[in-house]
C-alpha positions as CSV (number, residue, x, y, z in Angstrom):
1,X,126.9,161.0,126.4
2,X,123.2,160.7,127.3
3,X,121.4,157.4,128.0
4,X,119.8,157.2,124.6
5,X,123.2,157.6,122.9
6,X,124.7,154.8,125.1
7,X,121.8,152.5,124.3
8,X,122.2,153.3,120.6
9,X,125.9,152.5,120.7
10,X,125.2,149.3,122.6
11,X,122.7,148.1,120.1
12,X,125.1,149.0,117.3
13,X,127.8,147.0,119.0
14,X,125.5,144.0,119.4
15,X,124.4,144.2,115.8
16,X,128.1,144.4,114.7
17,X,129.0,141.3,116.8
18,X,126.0,139.4,115.5
19,X,126.9,140.3,111.9
20,X,130.5,139.1,112.5
21,X,129.3,135.8,114.0
22,X,126.9,135.3,111.0
23,X,129.7,136.1,108.6
24,X,132.1,133.6,110.2
25,X,129.4,130.9,110.3
26,X,128.5,131.7,106.6
27,X,132.2,131.4,105.6
28,X,132.6,128.1,107.6
29,X,129.5,126.7,105.8
30,X,130.8,127.7,102.4
31,X,134.2,126.2,103.3
32,X,132.7,122.9,104.4
33,X,129.9,122.6,101.8
34,X,131.6,124.1,98.8
35,X,135.3,125.0,98.9
36,X,136.6,121.9,100.6
37,X,134.7,119.4,98.3
38,X,135.9,121.4,95.2
39,X,139.5,121.2,96.6
40,X,139.1,117.4,97.1
41,X,137.7,117.0,93.6
42,X,140.7,118.9,92.1
43,X,143.2,116.9,94.2
44,X,141.9,113.5,92.8
45,X,141.4,114.9,89.3
46,X,145.2,115.6,89.2
47,X,145.7,111.8,89.8
48,X,143.2,110.9,87.0
49,X,140.4,110.0,89.4
50,X,137.1,111.6,88.6
51,X,133.4,111.0,89.3
52,X,130.0,112.5,89.2
53,X,130.3,116.2,89.9
54,X,129.6,117.4,93.4
55,X,126.4,119.3,94.0
56,X,126.1,121.8,96.9
57,X,125.1,120.2,100.2
58,X,123.5,117.0,98.7
59,X,126.5,115.7,96.8
60,X,125.4,112.9,94.5
61,X,122.7,111.5,96.8
62,X,119.8,112.7,94.6
63,X,121.1,111.0,91.4
64,X,122.1,107.9,93.5
65,X,118.5,107.5,94.8
66,X,117.1,108.1,91.3
67,X,119.3,105.4,89.8
68,X,118.3,102.9,92.6
69,X,114.6,103.6,92.2
70,X,114.8,103.3,88.4
71,X,116.6,99.9,88.7
72,X,114.2,98.5,91.3
73,X,111.2,99.6,89.2
74,X,112.3,97.5,86.2
75,X,112.0,93.7,85.9
76,X,115.3,91.9,86.6
77,X,116.7,89.9,83.7
78,X,117.3,86.1,84.1
79,X,121.1,86.6,84.6
80,X,123.8,86.0,87.3
81,X,124.9,89.6,86.7
82,X,123.1,91.2,89.7
83,X,125.3,94.3,89.9
84,X,123.0,96.6,87.8
85,X,120.2,95.8,90.2
86,X,122.0,95.7,93.6
87,X,124.4,98.6,93.0
88,X,122.8,100.4,90.1
89,X,124.7,103.7,90.9
90,X,128.1,101.9,90.9
91,X,127.3,100.0,87.7
92,X,126.2,103.3,86.0
93,X,129.1,105.4,87.1
94,X,131.7,102.7,86.5
95,X,130.9,102.7,82.8
96,X,131.5,106.4,82.7
97,X,134.5,107.0,85.1
98,X,136.1,103.5,85.3
99,X,136.6,101.2,88.2
100,X,138.1,103.9,90.5
101,X,136.0,107.0,91.0
102,X,134.9,109.5,93.6
103,X,131.2,109.7,94.8
104,X,129.7,112.2,97.2
105,X,127.3,111.5,100.1
106,X,126.4,115.0,100.9
107,X,129.8,116.9,101.5
108,X,131.5,113.5,102.4
109,X,133.5,111.9,99.6
110,X,133.9,108.2,99.2
111,X,136.6,106.7,96.9
112,X,135.2,103.6,95.1
113,X,137.8,101.0,94.1
114,X,137.5,97.7,92.3
115,X,141.1,96.5,92.0
116,X,141.4,93.3,94.1
117,X,145.1,93.7,94.9
118,X,144.5,97.3,96.2
119,X,141.5,96.2,98.2
120,X,143.5,93.3,99.8
121,X,146.4,95.7,100.6
122,X,144.0,98.2,102.3
123,X,142.3,95.6,104.5
124,X,145.4,93.4,105.2
125,X,148.2,95.9,105.8
126,X,147.0,99.5,105.9
127,X,143.6,99.4,107.6
128,X,144.7,101.7,110.4
129,X,145.2,104.5,107.9
130,X,141.6,104.3,106.6
131,X,139.1,105.7,109.2
132,X,135.6,104.2,109.0
133,X,133.1,106.8,108.1
134,X,130.1,107.4,110.4
135,X,127.2,105.3,109.3
136,X,123.9,106.9,108.2
137,X,121.6,107.1,111.3
138,X,119.0,105.0,109.4
139,X,121.7,102.3,108.8
140,X,122.9,102.5,112.3
141,X,119.4,102.0,113.6
142,X,119.4,98.6,111.8
143,X,122.9,97.5,112.6
144,X,123.4,99.0,116.1
145,X,126.9,99.2,117.3
146,X,128.1,96.1,115.5
147,X,131.5,95.0,114.2
148,X,130.9,96.9,110.9
149,X,130.6,100.3,112.6
150,X,132.9,99.9,115.6
151,X,136.4,101.4,115.7
152,X,139.7,101.0,117.6
153,X,139.7,99.1,120.9
154,X,135.9,98.4,120.8
155,X,136.3,96.8,117.3
156,X,139.3,94.7,118.5
157,X,137.4,93.5,121.6
158,X,134.3,92.5,119.6
159,X,136.4,90.9,116.9
160,X,138.2,88.8,119.5
161,X,134.9,87.6,120.9
162,X,133.3,86.7,117.6
163,X,136.4,85.2,115.8
164,X,136.2,81.7,117.5
165,X,132.6,81.3,116.1
166,X,133.9,81.3,112.6
167,X,136.7,78.8,113.2
168,X,136.3,75.9,110.7
169,X,135.9,73.2,113.5
170,X,133.1,75.3,115.1
171,X,131.4,75.9,111.7
172,X,131.3,72.1,111.1
173,X,129.2,71.7,114.2
174,X,126.6,74.0,112.7
175,X,126.1,71.8,109.6
176,X,123.3,69.7,111.1
177,X,121.4,73.0,111.9
178,X,121.7,74.1,108.3
179,X,120.7,70.6,107.0
180,X,117.6,70.7,109.3
181,X,116.5,74.1,107.9
182,X,117.0,72.9,104.3
183,X,115.0,69.7,104.9
184,X,112.1,71.6,106.4
185,X,112.1,74.0,103.4
186,X,112.1,71.0,100.9
187,X,109.3,69.3,102.9
188,X,107.2,72.5,102.6
189,X,107.9,72.6,98.8
190,X,106.7,68.9,98.6
191,X,103.5,69.8,100.5
192,X,102.9,72.7,98.2
193,X,103.3,70.5,95.2
194,X,100.9,67.8,96.7
195,X,98.3,70.5,97.5
196,X,98.4,71.9,93.9
197,X,98.2,68.4,92.4
198,X,95.2,67.7,94.6
199,X,93.5,70.9,93.4
200,X,94.1,69.6,89.8
201,X,92.6,66.2,90.5
202,X,95.9,64.4,90.8
203,X,97.2,65.7,87.5
204,X,101.0,66.2,87.7
205,X,102.3,69.4,86.2
206,X,105.1,71.9,86.9
207,X,104.7,74.0,90.1
208,X,106.1,77.5,90.1
209,X,107.9,78.5,93.3
210,X,109.1,82.0,94.1
211,X,112.5,80.8,95.4
212,X,113.9,84.3,96.4
213,X,111.3,84.5,99.2
214,X,112.0,80.9,100.3
215,X,115.8,81.4,100.3
216,X,115.4,84.6,102.3
217,X,113.4,82.6,104.8
218,X,115.9,79.8,104.8
219,X,118.7,82.3,105.5
220,X,116.8,83.8,108.4
221,X,115.9,80.3,109.7
222,X,119.6,79.1,109.7
223,X,120.9,82.3,111.4
224,X,118.1,82.1,114.0
225,X,118.9,78.5,114.8
226,X,122.6,79.3,115.1
227,X,122.2,82.5,117.0
228,X,119.3,81.9,119.4
229,X,119.4,78.1,119.8
230,X,116.6,77.1,122.2
231,X,115.1,80.5,121.9
232,X,114.3,79.8,118.2
233,X,110.8,81.2,118.2
234,X,111.8,84.4,120.0
235,X,114.5,84.8,117.4
236,X,112.1,84.4,114.5
237,X,109.9,87.1,116.0
238,X,112.9,89.5,116.3
239,X,113.8,88.8,112.7
240,X,110.3,89.6,111.6
241,X,110.5,93.0,113.4
242,X,113.9,93.7,111.8
243,X,112.5,93.0,108.4
244,X,109.7,95.6,109.1
245,X,112.4,98.0,110.2
246,X,114.4,97.4,107.0
247,X,111.4,98.2,104.8
248,X,110.7,101.4,106.8
249,X,114.4,102.4,106.5
250,X,114.4,101.9,102.8
251,X,111.3,104.1,102.5
252,X,113.0,106.8,104.7
253,X,116.1,106.7,102.4
254,X,113.9,108.2,99.7
255,X,113.4,111.2,101.9
256,X,117.1,111.5,102.7
257,X,117.3,115.0,101.0
258,X,115.0,116.4,103.7
259,X,117.3,117.4,106.7
260,X,116.0,116.0,110.0
261,X,113.3,113.9,108.3
262,X,113.8,111.0,110.7
263,X,112.9,113.2,113.6
264,X,109.5,114.4,112.2
265,X,106.4,113.0,113.8
266,X,105.2,111.3,110.6
267,X,103.1,108.1,110.5
268,X,106.1,106.2,109.1
269,X,108.5,107.5,111.7
270,X,106.0,106.7,114.5
271,X,105.9,103.1,113.2
272,X,109.7,102.9,112.9
273,X,110.1,104.1,116.5
274,X,107.6,101.6,117.8
275,X,109.3,98.7,115.9
276,X,112.7,99.8,117.2
277,X,111.5,99.9,120.7
278,X,109.9,96.4,120.4
279,X,113.2,95.0,118.9
280,X,115.2,96.4,121.9
281,X,112.6,95.1,124.4
282,X,112.6,91.6,122.8
283,X,116.4,91.4,122.8
284,X,116.7,92.5,126.4
285,X,114.1,90.0,127.4
286,X,116.0,87.3,125.5
287,X,119.3,88.2,127.1
288,X,117.8,88.3,130.6
289,X,116.3,84.8,130.0
290,X,119.7,83.5,128.9
291,X,121.3,84.9,132.1
292,X,118.7,83.2,134.3
293,X,119.2,79.9,132.5
294,X,123.0,80.2,132.9
295,X,122.6,81.0,136.6
296,X,120.2,78.0,137.1
297,X,122.7,75.6,135.5
298,X,125.5,76.8,137.9
299,X,123.4,76.2,141.0
């Protein structure tokens, strides 16, 4: 066989191998993104559990985002029923499929349940059988490796560290901190009322206060006092940065259908990376400061 013939056979072999690899990858993609989700849907359907139909690759994410955007764009009624606003997708699908249904985040299914007894049984006695799903990278950027996302021994270790904090006797010691934050908020309300009365020439009328913003600030203030103690001002600055990160993450969620969007060098992503870096820098600085204080007390 001449050299040209050998080269031709070699290229044919390479082409054949490449075609086989592509075919295998294509089959695997179809299995993961189409056949497996359909099999799971059929499995739950036999048990009477249904949900919004799976769409190739994206699952129910597109409809979920649309429902959330629609709910947030409408004025919220004066009611204690906040479910249609906070979990609009759950409220919508629950009316169609009942309290137990299947919802798809991409090719990953999530079983939604609302029966209190079943929830209690899962958390209390069978939690080891329910593996935590990997958090969305945008969510993980906000939470870090916290108790919510940790698993196994790491979860047990962190839980052991944090449990004493929530003991009733320890919580009672925090009541004065909560009271101080509430008093400061009420004093600011009183000042606001006096200022508006002064602008009206001393005439007393009702003063409208947007309590949702104040209560959010109150919650942050209480958590900051409890968590950071003497480093209160540094804690407030970190909370402010985290709020910015939360807004950026919420905006990025609207682009969730674009694979790899969080890696693109967009203006929003640059800002998110900058805020994340500043949060980490501030936390490290705070921790190092606490270490130095602790060492100074020992000596």
